[in-house]
Structure formats: C-alpha cells, structure tokens
C-alpha positions in Angstrom: 26.4 -3.5 -16.6 25.4 -1.0 -19.1 22.1 -0.9 -21.3 23.6 -3.0 -24.3 25.2 -5.6 -22.0 22.0 -5.9 -20.2 19.9 -6.3 -23.2 22.2 -8.8 -24.6 22.2 -10.9 -21.5 18.3 -11.0 -21.5 17.9 -11.8 -25.0 20.6 -14.6 -24.7 19.0 -15.9 -21.1 15.3 -16.0 -22.7 16.7 -18.4 -25.4 18.0 -16.1 -28.0 16.0 -14.1 -30.7 14.9 -17.5 -32.1 12.8 -18.1 -29.0 11.1 -14.6 -29.2 7.9 -14.0 -30.9 7.2 -10.6 -29.7 9.0 -7.9 -27.4 7.6 -4.7 -26.1 7.8 -2.7 -23.0 5.4 -1.0 -20.4 6.6 1.8 -18.0 8.9 -0.4 -15.9 8.7 -4.1 -17.6 10.2 -5.6 -20.4 7.3 -8.0 -22.0 8.0 -11.2 -24.2 6.0 -13.7 -26.0 8.4 -16.8 -26.2 7.8 -20.1 -28.2 9.5 -22.4 -25.4 9.4 -21.4 -21.7 11.7 -24.2 -20.8 14.7 -22.2 -22.7 14.1 -19.3 -20.3 16.6 -19.1 -17.6 14.7 -17.2 -15.1 16.8 -17.2 -11.9 19.9 -16.2 -14.0 17.8 -13.3 -15.4 16.8 -12.4 -12.0 20.2 -12.4 -10.8 21.4 -10.0 -13.6 22.4 -6.3 -12.3 19.9 -4.2 -13.6 16.8 -6.6 -13.2 14.5 -6.0 -10.3 12.6 -9.2 -11.0 11.1 -11.6 -13.5 8.1 -13.8 -14.0 5.8 -15.7 -16.3 2.4 -13.9 -16.3 -0.7 -14.4 -18.7 1.6 -16.3 -21.1 4.0 -13.4 -21.1 7.5 -13.5 -19.8 8.1 -10.3 -18.1 11.7 -8.6 -16.8 11.2 -5.8 -14.3 13.9 -3.1 -15.0 12.2 0.0 -13.3 12.8 3.5 -14.7 15.4 2.6 -17.1 13.0 0.2 -19.1 12.9 2.5 -22.3 16.6 2.6 -22.6 17.0 -1.1 -22.2 14.1 -1.7 -24.5 15.8 0.4 -27.1 19.0 -1.6 -27.2 16.8 -4.9 -27.4 14.8 -3.5 -30.2 18.2 -2.4 -32.1 19.8 -5.9 -31.6 16.5 -7.7 -32.8 16.4 -5.5 -35.9 20.0 -6.4 -36.6 18.9 -9.8 -37.2 15.3 -9.1 -38.2 12.3 -9.0 -35.9 11.2 -11.7 -34.1 8.5 -13.9 -36.1 6.0 -16.2 -34.9 6.1 -19.7 -36.3 3.7 -22.5 -36.9 4.6 -24.3 -33.7 4.9 -21.4 -31.2 2.3 -21.9 -28.3 -0.7 -19.6 -28.2 -2.1 -18.0 -25.3 -5.8 -19.2 -24.6 -8.7 -17.9 -22.7 -8.6 -14.9 -20.5 -4.7 -14.9 -21.0 -5.3 -14.6 -24.7 -7.4 -11.4 -24.0 -4.9 -9.8 -21.4 -2.1 -10.5 -23.7 -3.9 -9.0 -26.6 -4.8 -6.0 -24.5 -1.3 -5.4 -23.2 0.2 -5.7 -26.6 -2.3 -3.2 -28.2 -2.2 -0.6 -25.4 1.3 -0.3 -24.2 3.0 1.0 -27.2 0.5 3.8 -27.3 1.0 4.7 -23.7 3.6 7.7 -24.4 1.3 9.4 -26.4 -1.6 9.4 -24.4 0.2 9.7 -21.0 2.3 12.7 -22.7 -0.8 14.5 -24.0 -2.9 13.6 -20.9 -0.2 15.4 -18.7 -0.5 18.5 -20.8 -4.1 18.6 -20.3 -3.5 18.6 -16.5 -0.9 21.1 -16.8 -3.5 23.4 -19.0 -6.0 22.9 -16.5 -3.7 24.1 -13.9 -2.6 27.2 -15.7 -6.3 28.1 -16.4 -7.2 27.7 -12.8 -4.2 29.9 -11.6 -5.1 32.6 -14.2 -1.8 32.1 -16.1 -3.7 31.5 -19.4 -7.1 32.3 -21.0 -9.1 29.9 -22.6 -9.6 32.3 -25.5 -5.9 32.9 -26.1 -4.0 31.5 -29.1 -1.5 29.8 -26.9 -4.3 27.7 -25.2 -5.8 26.7 -28.5 -2.6 25.3 -29.9 -1.7 23.7 -26.7 -5.4 22.3 -26.1 -5.1 20.8 -29.8 -1.7 19.1 -28.9 -3.5 17.8 -25.6 -6.4 16.4 -27.5 -4.8 15.1 -30.7 -4.0 11.6 -29.2 -7.6 11.1 -28.0 -9.2 12.7 -30.9 -7.3 10.5 -33.2 -7.4 7.4 -30.9 -8.5 5.0 -33.8 -5.4 5.8 -35.8 -2.7 5.0 -32.7 -4.8 1.7 -32.0 -4.7 0.9 -35.7 -0.8 0.9 -35.8 -0.6 -1.1 -32.3 -3.4 -3.6 -33.5 -1.8 -4.2 -36.5 1.6 -5.0 -34.9 -0.3 -7.3 -32.6 -2.2 -9.1 -35.0 0.8 -9.4 -37.7 -1.1 -7.4 -40.5 0.2 -4.4 -42.7 0.1 -1.3 -40.3 -0.5 1.1 -43.6 -3.8 -0.9 -44.5 -4.8 -0.9 -40.7 -4.2 2.9 -40.8 -6.3 3.2 -43.9 -9.0 1.4 -42.0 -9.0 4.1 -39.4 -9.1 6.6 -41.9 -12.4 5.3 -43.2 -13.9 5.7 -39.5 -12.8 9.2 -39.3 -13.8 10.1 -43.0 -15.7 13.4 -43.1 -18.7 11.7 -44.9 -19.7 9.9 -41.7 -18.1 12.5 -39.3 -19.9 15.2 -40.8 -23.2 13.4 -41.1 -22.9 12.9 -37.3 -22.3 16.6 -36.4 -25.2 17.4 -38.4 -27.2 15.2 -36.6 -28.2 13.1 -39.5 -30.3 10.3 -38.3 -30.9 8.5 -41.6 -28.2 5.7 -42.2 -26.0 5.9 -45.6 -26.9 2.7 -47.6 -24.2 0.5 -49.1 -25.7 -2.4 -51.1 -29.0 -1.8 -49.5 -27.5 -2.3 -46.2 -27.5 0.4 -43.6 -24.3 2.2 -42.6 -25.0 3.7 -39.1 -23.9 7.3 -38.2 -21.6 7.0 -35.4 -18.7 9.3 -34.2 -15.7 7.1 -34.0 -13.5 9.9 -32.9 -11.9 8.8 -29.5 -13.4 5.4 -30.1 -11.4 2.2 -28.6 -13.2 -1.1 -29.5 -14.2 -0.7 -33.2 -10.8 -0.1 -34.8 -9.3 -3.2 -32.6 -12.2 -5.4 -33.9 -11.8 -4.3 -37.4 -7.9 -4.7 -37.5 -8.5 -8.3 -36.2 -10.9 -8.9 -38.9 -8.3 -7.2 -41.3 -5.7 -9.8 -40.3 -7.9 -12.7 -41.4 -9.1 -11.3 -44.4 -5.8 -10.4 -45.5 -4.0 -13.8 -45.0 -7.2 -15.3 -46.9 -6.9 -12.9 -49.9 -3.3 -13.1 -50.3 -3.4 -17.0 -50.8 -5.2 -16.6 -53.8 -3.6 -13.5 -55.6 -0.6 -14.6 -57.8 2.8 -13.1 -56.7 3.3 -10.6 -59.5 0.2 -8.7 -59.0 -0.1 -9.0 -54.9 0.9 -5.4 -54.5 -1.7 -4.2 -56.8 -4.7 -6.3 -56.0 -4.3 -7.6 -52.3 -4.7 -4.5 -50.4 -7.6 -3.1 -52.8 -9.6 -6.4 -52.3 -9.0 -6.6 -48.4 -10.2 -3.1 -48.1 -13.3 -3.6 -50.2 -14.3 -6.6 -48.3 -13.3 -5.2 -44.8 -14.4 -1.7 -44.8 -18.0 -2.3 -45.4 -18.3 -5.1 -42.7 -16.5 -2.7 -40.4 -18.9 0.1 -41.1 -22.2 -2.1 -41.1 -21.8 -4.4 -38.4 -18.1 -4.4 -36.4 -18.3 -0.7 -35.8 -21.6 -0.1 -34.2 -21.1 -3.5 -32.3 -17.9 -2.1 -31.0 -19.7 1.4 -30.2 -22.4 -0.3 -28.3 -19.7 -2.6 -26.3 -18.1 0.9 -25.2 -21.5 2.3 -24.4 -22.3 -0.8 -22.1 -18.9 -0.8 -20.5 -19.5 3.1 -19.5 -23.1 1.9 -18.0 -21.4 -1.0 -16.3 -19.0 1.2 -14.4 -21.7 3.7 -13.6 -23.7 0.9 -12.2 -21.0 -0.5 -10.2 -20.4 2.6 -8.2 -24.2 3.4 -8.1 -24.8 0.1 -6.3 -21.8 -0.9 -4.5 -20.4 2.5 -3.3 -16.9 2.6 -1.4 -16.9 -1.4 -1.3 -15.6 -1.1 -4.8 -13.0 1.2 -3.8 -11.9 -0.9 -0.9 -11.7 -4.1 -2.8 -9.8 -2.7 -5.8 -7.7 -0.4 -3.7 -6.5 -3.2 -1.5 -5.9 -5.5 -4.6 -4.5 -3.4 -7.0 -0.9 -4.1 -6.3 -1.8 -7.9 -6.7 -4.0 -7.0 -10.1 -0.8 -5.0 -11.5 1.5 -7.5 -10.7 -0.6 -10.2 -12.7 -1.0 -7.8 -15.4 -5.0 -8.0 -14.9 -5.0 -4.3 -14.9 -4.9 -4.2 -18.6 -8.3 -5.5 -18.7 -9.4 -2.1 -17.5 -7.9 0.1 -20.3 -10.6 -0.3 -22.5 -13.1 1.0 -20.0 -11.0 3.8 -19.1 -10.2 5.0 -22.5 -14.1 4.7 -23.2 -14.9 6.6 -20.0 -12.4 9.4 -20.8 -13.9 9.8 -24.2 -17.5 9.5 -23.6 -17.9 11.0 -20.0 -14.8 13.1 -20.0 -13.4 11.4 -16.8 -12.6 8.0 -15.2 -13.7 6.9 -11.8 -12.1 3.6 -11.7 -8.7 2.8 -12.8 -6.6 6.0 -12.7 -8.2 7.1 -9.3 -7.6 3.9 -7.7 -4.0 3.8 -8.9 -3.2 7.1 -7.6 -4.1 6.2 -4.0 -2.5 2.7 -4.2 0.8 4.4 -5.6 0.8 6.5 -2.8 0.3 3.6 -0.3 3.5 2.0 -1.8 5.3 5.4 -1.2 4.1 5.5 2.5 5.1 2.0 3.2 8.7 2.5 1.5 9.0 6.0 3.5 8.4 4.0 6.7 11.3 1.3 5.7 13.5 4.1 5.0 13.2 5.7 8.4 13.1 2.4 10.4 15.5 0.1 8.5 19.2 -0.2 9.8 20.3 -1.7 6.6 22.3 0.7 4.4 21.3 -1.0 1.2 17.6 -1.0 1.9 17.7 2.4 3.1 19.0 3.6 -0.4 16.7 1.4 -2.1 13.8 2.7 -0.2 14.9 6.3 -0.8 15.0 5.9 -4.7 12.0 3.5 -5.1 10.0 5.9 -2.9 10.4 8.8 -5.2 9.6 6.7 -8.0 6.4 5.6 -6.1 5.5 9.4 -5.8 5.8 9.9 -9.4 3.5 6.9 -10.1 6.2 4.1 -10.7 5.9 1.5 -8.1 7.5 -1.7 -9.4 11.0 -0.6 -7.7 9.2 -0.2 -4.5 7.0 -3.4 -4.9 9.8 -5.8 -6.1 12.6 -4.1 -4.4 11.3 -3.4 -0.8 7.8 -4.2 0.4 7.6 -7.7 -1.1 11.0 -8.7 0.2 10.2 -7.6 3.7 6.3 -8.8 3.3 4.9 -6.8 6.3 5.2 -3.6 4.7 3.6 -5.1 1.6 0.6 -6.0 3.7 0.6 -2.4 5.2 0.3 -1.0 1.7 -2.4 -2.8 0.8 -4.5 -1.7 3.7 -3.7 1.9 3.0 -4.7 1.3 -0.6 -8.1 0.0 0.7 -8.6 2.9 3.0 -7.7 5.4 0.3 -9.8 3.2 -2.4 -12.9 3.5 0.0 -12.5 7.0 0.4 -12.3 8.4 -3.0 -15.1 5.9 -4.4 -17.3 7.3 -1.4 -16.8 11.0 -2.7 -16.9 10.0 -6.4 -13.2 11.2 -7.4 -12.9 11.8 -11.0 -9.6 11.9 -13.3 -10.2 14.2 -16.4 -7.1 12.8 -18.4 -4.7 9.8 -18.7 -1.3 10.0 -17.1 1.1 8.2 -14.8 -0.9 8.0 -11.7 1.5 10.0 -9.3 1.8 13.4 -8.0 2.5 15.0 -11.2 -0.8 13.9 -12.5 -2.9 16.0 -9.7 -3.6 18.6 -12.1 -5.8 16.3 -14.1 -8.0 16.2 -10.8 -8.8 20.0 -11.2 -12.4 19.9 -12.4 -13.7 21.7 -15.6 -13.7 25.5 -15.2 -11.4 25.3 -12.6 -13.4 23.6 -9.7 -11.2 22.6 -7.0 -13.6 20.2 -4.9 -12.3 17.2 -6.8 -8.7 18.1 -6.4 -9.2 18.3 -2.8 -10.7 14.9 -2.6 -7.7 13.6 -4.6 -5.3 15.2 -2.1 -7.2 13.5 0.8 -7.2 10.3 -0.5 -3.5 10.4 -1.1 -3.1 11.6 2.6 -5.0 8.7 3.9 -3.5 6.0 1.9 0.0 7.4 2.3 -0.6 7.9 6.1 -2.2 4.5 6.8 0.4 2.4 5.2 3.2 4.7 6.8 2.0 4.3 10.2 1.2 0.6 9.9 4.5 -0.3 8.4 6.4 1.7 11.3 4.2 -0.3 13.8 4.9 -3.6 12.3 8.1 -5.5 12.6 9.8 -7.3 9.9 13.3 -9.2 9.7 16.1 -7.0 8.8 18.1 -8.0 6.0 21.7 -8.6 6.8 21.6 -6.7 9.9 20.2 -9.2 12.7 23.6 -10.7 13.2 27.2 -9.6 12.7 29.9 -11.8 11.9 33.4 -11.0 13.6 36.5 -12.5 12.1 39.8 -13.1 13.5 42.6 -14.1 10.7 45.8 -16.0 12.0 49.0 -15.9 10.2 47.9 -18.6 7.9 44.6 -16.8 7.0 42.8 -19.6 8.3 39.6 -17.9 9.5 37.4 -18.6 12.5 34.1 -17.0 12.6 32.3 -15.9 16.0 28.5 -15.0 15.7 27.5 -12.3 18.0 24.1 -10.2 18.6 23.7 -6.5 17.9 24.1 -6.0 21.6 27.4 -8.0 22.2 28.5 -6.2 19.1 28.1 -2.8 20.6 30.3 -4.0 23.5 33.1 -5.0 21.3 36.1 -2.3 21.6 36.7 -1.5 17.7 40.6 -1.6 17.3 40.6 -1.8 13.5 38.4 -2.5 10.6 39.0 -6.1 11.1 35.3 -6.7 12.5 34.0 -5.2 9.5 35.8 -7.6 6.9 34.3 -10.2 5.0 36.8 -12.8 3.8 37.0 -14.6 0.5 39.5 -17.4 -0.1 40.8 -18.6 -3.3 38.5 -21.1 -5.0 41.6 -22.0 -7.2 45.2 -22.5 -7.4 47.1 -20.2 -9.9 48.4 -16.9 -10.7 46.6 -13.7 -9.6 45.9 -11.4 -12.4 44.1 -8.1 -11.8 40.7 -7.5 -13.5 42.0 -4.2 -15.3 44.4 -6.4 -17.4 41.5 -8.7 -18.7 40.3 -8.5 -22.4 36.8 -8.6 -21.3 35.5 -5.3 -20.5 32.7 -6.3 -18.5 35.1 -7.6 -15.8 38.0 -5.1 -16.9 35.8 -2.0 -16.1 34.2 -3.7 -13.0 30.7 -3.5 -14.4 29.6 -6.7 -12.5 31.7 -5.7 -9.3 35.2 -5.6 -7.8 37.3 -8.5 -7.3 40.4 -10.3 -8.9 41.1 -13.1 -11.3 43.1 -16.1 -11.1 44.9 -17.9 -14.1 44.3 -21.5 -12.9 47.1 -24.3 -12.9 44.6 -27.0 -12.2 41.0 -27.7 -13.1 39.2 -27.8 -9.8 37.2 -24.9 -8.2 36.4 -25.2 -4.4 34.1 -23.2 -1.9 35.8 -20.1 -1.0 33.8 -19.5 2.2 30.9 -21.3 4.2 27.7 -20.5 2.6 25.2 -21.6 0.0 25.3 -22.1 -3.8 22.7 -19.5 -5.4 23.0 -20.0 -9.1 24.7 -22.6 -11.5 25.0 -21.4 -14.9 23.3 -23.6 -17.5 26.5 -23.7 -19.6 28.3 -24.9 -16.5 31.0 -22.3 -16.6 30.1 -20.1 -13.8 28.6 -20.3 -10.1 27.3 -17.8 -7.9 27.7 -18.1 -4.0 26.5 -16.3 -0.9 28.4 -16.2 2.2 27.0 -16.7 5.7 27.9 -13.1 6.2 26.3 -11.7 3.1 29.0 -11.7 0.7 27.8 -12.5 -2.8 30.4 -13.8 -5.3 30.6 -14.9 -9.0 33.3 -17.5 -10.0 33.5 -17.3 -13.9 35.6 -20.1 -15.2 37.4 -18.6 -18.4 36.3 -15.7 -20.9 33.5 -16.3 -23.3 33.3 -19.9 -22.0 29.7 -19.7 -22.2 29.9 -20.5 -25.9 31.1 -24.0 -25.0 27.5 -24.8 -23.8 28.9 -26.9 -20.9 31.4 -28.8 -22.7 34.6 -29.5 -20.6 32.9 -28.7 -17.6 31.6 -31.0 -14.6 29.4 -29.4 -11.9 29.2 -30.9 -8.5 26.8 -28.8 -6.8 23.3 -27.4 -7.4 21.7 -24.2 -6.8 20.4 -24.0 -3.1 22.8 -26.4 -1.8 24.8 -25.5 1.4 28.5 -25.7 1.2 31.7 -25.3 3.5 34.9 -23.8 2.7 37.1 -26.0 0.5 34.0 -28.1 -0.8 34.5 -28.9 -4.6 32.4 -26.9 -6.6 33.3 -28.1 -10.2 36.0 -29.6 -12.3 37.0 -28.6 -15.9 39.4 -29.7 -18.7 42.1 -27.0 -18.8 43.5 -28.5 -22.0 40.0 -28.6 -23.8 39.5 -25.0 -23.0 42.7 -24.1 -24.6 42.1 -26.3 -27.5 38.8 -24.5 -28.0 40.4 -21.0 -27.8 39.0 -20.1 -24.6 41.3 -18.1 -22.2 40.8 -20.0 -18.9 41.7 -17.1 -16.7 38.8 -17.0 -14.0 37.5 -13.9 -12.5 36.2 -14.0 -8.9 33.8 -11.1 -8.4 31.9 -9.9 -5.5 28.6 -8.9 -7.1 27.3 -7.1 -4.2 30.1 -4.6 -4.4 27.9 -1.6 -3.6 27.2 -3.0 -0.1 30.7 -2.2 1.0 33.0 0.6 1.5 35.8 -1.3 -0.5 36.8 -4.8 -1.9 40.5 -5.3 -1.3 42.6 -7.9 -3.0 45.0 -9.6 -0.2 47.5 -10.3 -3.3 47.8 -8.6 -6.6 50.6 -10.8 -8.2 52.4 -14.1 -7.9 50.7 -17.5 -7.6 48.3 -18.2 -4.9 47.3 -21.6 -3.4 43.8 -22.9 -3.1 42.1 -21.8 0.1 44.5 -18.9 0.5 43.0 -15.8 1.6 42.2 -13.7 -1.7 39.8 -10.7 -1.0 38.6 -8.8 2.1 35.2 -6.8 1.7 35.1 -3.6 4.2 32.0 -2.3 5.5 
C-alpha cells in the first residue's frame, strides 16, 4: 500500500473528512482531533499495512506510522486541502482539564519541531567542528552557520505565533504582527541598554522584557487574540471588516499583551526554570530514576509534551536542558538495547527483521517502531527497557548531564552534549549514560524469556489426492527429527472460500490488488453468494461495511477475503455477516452471505480477491489453480516458508 492509498484509508476509517477537526503529525505519529470517536474504526486502522499502532490518547486519535509519517501526512494534507481543511463545528466535543492542556501544547509545538530540531542539530555540529579545530569561531563561515543555528530560537515567538494561531483558529498574519510587537526594537533596544524605567501607555507601565527566545508570552497573547478577534468581528459590518477588524483587534490586544500577559508569561517561564533547578537540587538521582523508568509510558500517553515549555525555557534562559532531552536520550538507547537483544535471541525471521530496522531507528532517536513493533509485543523486553532507562536516568541526573540544543534524542544529537568552549566532560557523561542504559536493557532482555511469535510450534501438513488436509502439531525437537523430503512441511494451505472461476490478481481493474500492494493471492468470480472459512483459525476483523473479513489460521497464515471491488461503497447493503471479530472457526464454517444480483444491479463487480496479507513472512505464495472453476473448500493457495 503506497502513501496515497494509506492516507485515503486512514481518512476513510477515521470517519471521513467530516469527522476531522484538526490533523497534524509529530516525528512518528499522525494526530487527529475528531468529532465522533465512535466513527473511528480503530481495529481496521491498526490492521492497515504501514500502520504500527493506533490509539485514543488525551482526546487525540493517534496513528503510529514510524519513519514515513511525514510522507503519509503530506498525502493526507493534500487530500484535505482538495475539499477544504477540516473545520470545527459547534457540536464538536472539546478536550477538558489536563487533556485540553496537553492537546493544546501538542498542537502548538509539534508543527515547529522541524525548525528547532534542524537548527539544534546544526548547533551541535558547529560545536563538534570547533572542538576538532575544523572551524574558528571568528571565521565568516562560523558566523553565518551560527546565525542559522540560532535563528529559530531567537525568533521563536514568530514560529509559535503561527502554530498557536492555527491551534486557536485565528488569522496567522495578525498573530505574526503580535509577535512582531514583542520583538520590536523599541522594547528590545531598551532592554539591551539596561533601561529600567518602564514605558508608559495611558499611564500604565509597559515592562522592559527581552522576549527573544520566549515561549509562554506569545502563546497566551495569541490565545487572547482569538477571543478578541471573534468578539470584534461580530460588531464590524461586512463591507469594512478587512479595514477595521484587524486594526481594532491589535489596538486592544497588544497593550494587554505588553502590560500584563507578556510580563506574566515571562515570570511563569522564570518559575519553570527555578522549579527544574529545585527539583534536581533536592531529589538528585531519584528524579532521573523515576523519569528514566517511566519515560516510554509518558511518551505513549503524550504527556511528554507537558515538558516542552520548560525545556525551551531552559534552553533560552540557561542555554541548556537537564530534564527532557537527556532523559529521552538514555531511554531511547535503552529501547535500542532491548531490540538489539531481541534481534540476537529471536528465532522468528519476521521479528528479527523488525528488530533490526527498529533498532537502527531507536539509535537515531525514533523509538515508536521498537516500542510498538517489538518490546510491547513481547512484554518482557519492554520491562527490561524500563529498568535500563531508570539506570541510565539515575546516572545522568547524578552527574548533572546537560544538553545544549534541541534535537531528536539519538546518537546524532551527541555533539549537543559538548560543553561551551569545547569542554568534553559533559560529552563523556552522555556516552556513559548511553552505555549504562543500553547495556542494562540488553543484558536483561537476553536473560529474560518470552514467548516466541509463530516459532514455538510447527504445523506439518500432509495433503491427500482430494487436497483434504490433516494437520499434526509437533514440537521443535520432534520437527528436527523429521526427514525433509520436500517443502511440504513448510506449506500453509488455504482452501477456496467460494465456488467460482479463478481469476489472477493481475487481471483485476483495482491496482491495489492487481499490483499485490496488500499481498499475494488469487481472486474468485463467485457462482453463489456464500463465503466459508478456508482453514481452521480465528476471525481477526470484520469490515464495518460487511464486505470483507480478515482471518488467521492456526499455523499463522493471515488472509483477507474481499467480496467485490469497491463494495465498501454499499455500506453493508446486500451483505449478511455470520461471524464476529475474535470468533474461532473451523474450515467450511459459513462466514457471510451476499446477494450477487444486488451487487451487479448496484454496478459492483463481485469478483473476490483472497489475499495473504502477511506475504513477507513467506518465501512465496503459490496459487494451486490459476484458471477454470474451483469448488468451495478445494485447495486454492499454498504458502511456502
């Protein structure tokens, strides 16, 4: 499934564009605000090829994509723009309490991450080059590159003005003008000149504050702007709105921002900084142990966004962060250690492949593939990663590890731990913390035992002339004693769920099936409207529109039976499903019935693809018959390991 098709499926399964009020993404996840959670088909989205996981968290619907999230989001954004961006409506549910705060912080900070991460990485590279003597701080090259590295933080209020305006649904350009007043030379020059006497506006004092790199004042200012704009807009006649609305809004909002909100936000930032310092001064390593052990859970719930304002405040005021970024660095390496051990220990080829790719991502600071694809699935490696993170977190807080820039907490961010002037002690602390968390997690994962997926037992099939299979289940030891005369032992059998004419997938007009994007298989043009179970196993998913079912055999073959092409448009009409998700089945059990005449009258091609959705787990998927009529329950496909 390519990015466009995946984005289309995600939009459709979240209830369509009409159910979306906001869409954005972070480093690995698509994030949505939806009007009606009941319209979101959670299990179907989780089953999509390319989706690592999906969940509701903090009044957001989150879809975990992994490293390709930006490409998928670009397709989603393009499709939403074609029909107009999602807009909130009066009846849409609103987040409340802590969920509202986390949702707001996430919506504001996530869009600006590419700018602050990119410039933060450049800052680290510059520090490394200076330490190695490859560039001089007095050179023109350093000055230009340094201006790039510092620009996003220096003008942070402008970035936050845009993202805040989008979150609070107010004009972005008016919000940018608001940020411009905070950074206007009148106030900035007065601050640089150490002018203590405030400027007077209608006899009220305008405090002289340095708003460069500030976080909270502009967010509070844009929040106020959104209310003032809506209030003023109601009273201005339509023909003159463009002339007077923005002027009146700015004349009201800017003085309030400069006199009250700006200084208040500045003090909040100062106290956040003081609070962080107090926490580390009084709790020492305990803070690192607790946060290091819990950080994966904090990230899973989205609570890590609550640390963003304090982190950016510390970077702007102190020049370094001692909390979120260092803790995330060691916990990410702990995940990498756990999946590295899984890679070495597991006998399952599919899991080994996932562990390798997700381990590389974790080393680069992207842990969702490791978290959702490996450690959480196996459970005990996840527990080992929590212990490793706690060990590393305790060490780095004991030594006072500092991060001097904002970047994805991975190995590429290590230059950000080089101290000002090229001091290397902090850098060695960072390497030591990484080593501790990785090693502890790695060793514990190797020592712990977990249930191997699809490798504990092997099914050996012996087909008769009539292709009616009997299955003998043997243990690993017994399997090793079997003399392998052919590939029969490694075959998984799929019997025809319908009676009809066999049709190769390549001849289908639907490219998703024809190009085998969802997996290999075969199609059947049915002669009767009945679908039966093609093997013993379990029903894993039933489409809400009743036109498709997903099944898993006792030997691990996963298939999709999709009755008709574009039959989802019928919204369940002409279909009668006889099973539910999670239900066990025996070969030949009736799964669903459908009205063939009704499908044809509705213009739907009844040809039914039978797809092995976990095709990558096998060497090949072989159709037993490629033409002619096949009776129901006749052998249709063989999967070869």
